[in-house]
C-alpha positions, 0 to 999 in steps of 0.5 A: 519827256513825260512819255519817256522813262528816263527824263534826265537822259531825254533832256541831256540827249536834246540838241543844243538850240541854235539862234540865227542872227543878222550879220557875221557876229551876233549881238551878245545877250544881256548878262551873257546868256539867252533865255529859254525856259525848259521844265526838263532843265529844272528837273535835271537841276534837281538831279544835280542837287541830289548828286551834290547833297547826297540825298534826293531833292524832295528830302533835302527840301523837306529838311532844309526848307520846309521843316524850318518854315513849318511846312508839313505837307508837300505833295510831289510828282515823281518820274517813272524812275522815282525821281522827284519832279523838281520842274513843276507840279509840286503841291503846297498850300497857299499859306505855305507858298506865302512863307517862301515868298516872305522868306525871300523878302526877309533875306533868307530869315524866317521867325528871326532864324536863318534858313537860307544864306543871305548872299544866296538870296540876293544872287537868286533875285538878281537878273541873270537873263533877259526874257523881254523888254519888261521881264528878267530872270534870276535863279528860277525867279521871274523879275519885273515891275508891276504897274510901272511902280513896283519891282517884284520877284515871283514864281509862275505856275500853270493856270496863271498861279503866282507867288510874289514878293514886292520889296518896296511894299514889304508884300508877299502874296499868292494868287491861285488860278485854274486857267490851265494851258489857256492863252492869257492865263498869266496876263489875267493874274498880272492885271489883278496884281497891277491894278488891284492888289498892289495899289490897295497895298500901297494905299493901306496906311 
């Protein structure tokens, strides 16, 4: 995609992924859909948002999300045609990412002010697809239990980066890592969370 000028058209021209199955009728997937992550799909979602809102997704995010959270710097990458890359590479300070996790922990409110609709937050954090036996997927949030005790929602980034909310601990956390494009990059930060960060937070009186 990155070598093509028109990213959205590149994604729309891709063939629909098929799935071989045993027997004449396939087993229906949980929640009625299969999971297959695609950065380009999230980029196209940004184009859909722009069409619906009438302004580019980066400008909408600044007005509706970042400004109410007091986030004054967000560095975006752009496609060759000038569209914001909503599928990744957004650069925010760790403390600003923490505000987004806290916003979702608090049901869409920040500093006692409503930023996101509470029903939308609940829907975003509800499973809509199953990834594997331990992990499900909401609206761009990964959902799983850490350490066998702590259900969480989180954002995944290349290198093993994590932005996580753990409702039972009322915990928002950000882990930054630079293990870019390496095997086990996510396993390393998940181990850090499950074996160190969350047990320490649970033990804190």
